[in-house]
C-alpha positions as CSV (number, residue, x, y, z in Angstrom):
1,M,74.4,111.6,84.8
2,S,77.0,108.8,84.7
3,N,79.4,110.7,87.1
4,S,76.6,111.9,89.3
5,I,75.8,110.6,92.7
6,I,72.3,109.9,94.0
7,L,71.8,110.7,97.7
8,S,69.0,111.3,100.2
9,A,68.7,114.7,101.8
10,N,70.1,114.1,105.3
11,Y,70.3,116.1,108.4
12,L,73.9,117.1,109.2
13,P,75.0,114.0,107.2
14,P,77.7,111.6,108.4
15,V,81.3,111.8,107.2
16,S,80.7,108.9,104.8
17,Y,78.1,110.9,102.9
18,F,80.7,113.6,102.1
19,H,83.4,110.9,101.4
20,A,81.1,109.6,98.7
21,I,80.6,113.1,97.3
22,A,84.3,113.7,97.3
23,Q,85.0,110.5,95.4
24,N,82.5,111.4,92.7
25,D,83.2,114.5,90.7
26,G,79.8,114.8,89.1
27,N,76.6,116.5,90.3
28,V,75.0,115.7,93.6
29,I,71.4,114.6,92.9
30,L,69.0,114.5,95.8
31,D,65.9,112.4,95.8
32,K,62.8,114.5,96.4
33,Y,60.3,111.8,95.8
34,E,61.5,108.8,97.8
35,H,59.1,107.8,100.6
36,F,60.3,109.1,103.9
37,P,61.7,106.1,105.9
38,K,61.9,106.2,109.6
39,Q,65.1,105.9,111.7
40,T,67.5,107.1,109.1
41,Y,69.9,110.0,108.7
42,R,67.2,112.0,106.9
43,N,66.1,113.5,110.2
44,R,68.9,112.4,112.6
45,A,72.6,113.0,113.2
46,K,75.2,111.5,115.5
47,I,77.6,113.7,117.4
48,A,80.2,113.0,120.1
49,T,79.6,114.3,123.6
50,A,81.4,113.8,126.9
51,N,79.0,110.9,127.6
52,G,79.4,109.2,124.2
53,I,77.4,109.4,121.0
54,L,74.2,111.5,121.0
55,D,71.5,111.3,118.4
56,L,70.0,114.6,117.4
57,I,66.6,114.0,115.9
58,V,64.5,116.6,114.0
59,P,60.8,115.9,114.9
60,I,58.5,115.7,111.9
61,Q,54.7,115.9,111.6
62,H,53.1,112.5,111.3
63,G,50.0,112.6,109.2
64,R,47.6,109.7,108.5
65,K,49.6,108.8,105.4
66,E,52.2,106.2,106.1
67,R,54.0,106.8,102.8
68,I,54.9,110.4,102.2
69,A,57.4,111.9,99.7
70,M,60.5,113.3,101.2
71,K,59.8,116.7,99.7
72,D,56.4,116.9,101.6
73,V,57.7,116.0,105.1
74,K,57.1,118.9,107.5
75,I,59.1,119.7,110.6
76,T,57.1,120.2,113.8
77,Y,58.0,122.8,116.3
78,D,55.7,121.5,119.1
79,H,58.7,121.5,121.4
80,E,62.0,123.5,121.4
81,W,64.1,121.0,119.6
82,Q,66.1,123.8,117.8
83,R,67.2,125.3,121.2
84,L,68.1,121.8,122.5
85,H,70.1,120.8,119.3
86,W,72.0,124.1,119.4
87,L,72.7,123.7,123.1
88,S,73.9,120.1,122.5
89,L,76.2,121.3,119.7
90,Q,77.6,124.1,121.8
91,T,78.2,121.8,124.8
92,A,79.8,119.1,122.7
93,Y,82.0,121.3,120.5
94,R,82.6,124.6,122.3
95,S,86.1,123.6,123.1
96,S,86.9,122.1,119.7
97,P,89.5,123.9,117.6
98,Y,87.2,125.3,115.0
99,F,83.7,125.6,116.5
100,E,83.9,129.4,116.9
101,F,85.2,129.7,113.4
102,Y,82.0,128.1,112.0
103,E,79.5,128.9,114.7
104,D,77.9,131.9,113.0
105,D,77.3,129.8,109.9
106,F,75.4,127.1,111.6
107,R,73.5,129.1,114.2
108,P,70.7,130.4,111.9
109,F,69.5,126.8,111.3
110,Y,68.5,126.8,115.0
111,E,66.9,130.2,115.0
112,E,65.0,130.3,111.7
113,K,62.1,127.9,111.1
114,H,61.9,125.9,107.9
115,E,58.6,124.3,107.0
116,F,59.9,121.3,105.1
117,L,62.6,118.9,106.2
118,F,63.9,118.6,102.7
119,D,64.5,122.4,102.3
120,F,66.1,122.5,105.7
121,N,68.5,119.7,104.8
122,V,69.4,121.1,101.4
123,A,70.2,124.5,102.9
124,Q,72.6,122.7,105.4
125,L,74.1,120.7,102.6
126,E,74.9,123.8,100.6
127,L,76.6,125.4,103.6
128,I,78.6,122.2,104.5
129,L,79.8,121.8,100.9
130,K,81.0,125.4,101.1
131,C,82.8,124.7,104.5
132,L,84.5,121.7,102.9
133,K,85.4,123.6,99.7
134,L,83.7,120.9,97.7
135,K,82.4,122.6,94.5
136,R,79.4,120.5,93.4
137,T,76.1,121.3,91.7
138,I,73.0,120.1,93.5
139,D,70.2,118.8,91.3
140,F,67.0,117.0,92.2
141,T,65.1,114.0,91.0
142,E,61.9,114.6,89.1
143,T,60.3,111.3,89.9
144,Y,61.0,108.3,92.1
145,E,63.2,105.6,90.6
146,K,64.0,102.4,92.4
147,S,67.5,102.3,91.0
148,Y,69.9,104.4,88.9
149,E,72.9,103.7,86.7
150,S,74.8,106.3,88.6
151,S,76.3,105.8,92.1
152,D,73.2,105.3,94.3
153,F,73.9,105.8,98.0
154,R,70.4,106.4,99.2
155,S,70.1,103.2,101.1
156,L,73.8,102.5,101.7
157,I,74.4,105.4,104.1
158,H,72.2,104.3,107.0
159,P,72.7,104.4,110.8
160,K,71.8,100.7,111.2
161,K,74.2,99.5,108.4
162,G,77.9,99.4,108.5
163,S,79.7,102.5,107.2
164,V,80.6,102.7,103.6
165,L,83.9,104.0,104.9
166,Q,86.3,101.1,105.0
167,N,88.8,101.3,107.9
168,P,88.4,105.1,108.4
169,K,91.5,106.8,109.6
170,P,91.2,108.5,113.0
171,Y,91.3,112.3,113.3
172,Y,91.5,114.4,116.4
173,Q,88.2,114.3,118.5
174,I,87.7,116.2,121.7
175,F,86.6,113.2,123.8
176,E,88.9,110.6,122.1
177,E,90.7,109.9,125.4
178,R,87.4,109.0,127.0
179,H,85.7,107.1,124.3
180,G,88.4,106.3,121.7
181,F,87.9,107.4,118.1
182,L,84.2,107.4,117.0
183,P,84.0,106.9,113.2
184,D,81.4,108.2,110.8
185,L,79.7,110.8,113.1
186,S,78.0,113.8,111.6
187,V,80.4,115.7,109.3
188,I,80.2,118.7,111.7
189,D,82.3,116.6,114.1
190,L,85.0,116.5,111.4
191,I,84.6,120.2,110.5
192,F,84.7,121.5,114.1
193,N,87.7,119.4,114.9
194,Q,89.7,119.7,111.6
195,G,88.5,122.9,110.1
196,P,90.1,123.6,106.7
197,Q,91.9,120.2,106.8
198,S,88.5,118.4,106.6
199,K,88.6,118.2,102.8
200,N,92.0,116.5,102.9
201,Y,90.6,113.9,105.3
202,L,87.8,113.1,102.8
């Protein structure tokens, strides 16, 4: 496990998430048993739009239990968030160089319904690793551990903390002339803009 990396299962994770994976050649271990924390990348992603950064949030069912294991968090479909997310992605990236190349890979996530957020995020992670040509085995924790000897990024990659990417190099973004370079957005921003070159950026 020494070369492995411990991560949370995030929704369309930020570039820094995959930078951390690229810098560790061991397995990716996802924490199934951590308590679901609010306002994190576990159910939200940041994309660039004509109006600036937009947060895409996957709504979850809120039970009476305040503390619920990540593996047990259920997605709610009370409103049409899938249609809205896909529409937002199309609007933001339709004119990007590689959106059409990857479009059919990502569309099913906004048509099929997953019951659990963890399973939804894992399926996306498998696709994104494939898009980035990062060959990694995904494993899962069997219990909750507060800390690990391995590289533990569970709490480091957080929307309210500074990015673990130090002085990230700019890459082409569609709305860069309007907003300047926006670092550490969802990795799909990198993929749709850079395509096969995305792995080299990481």
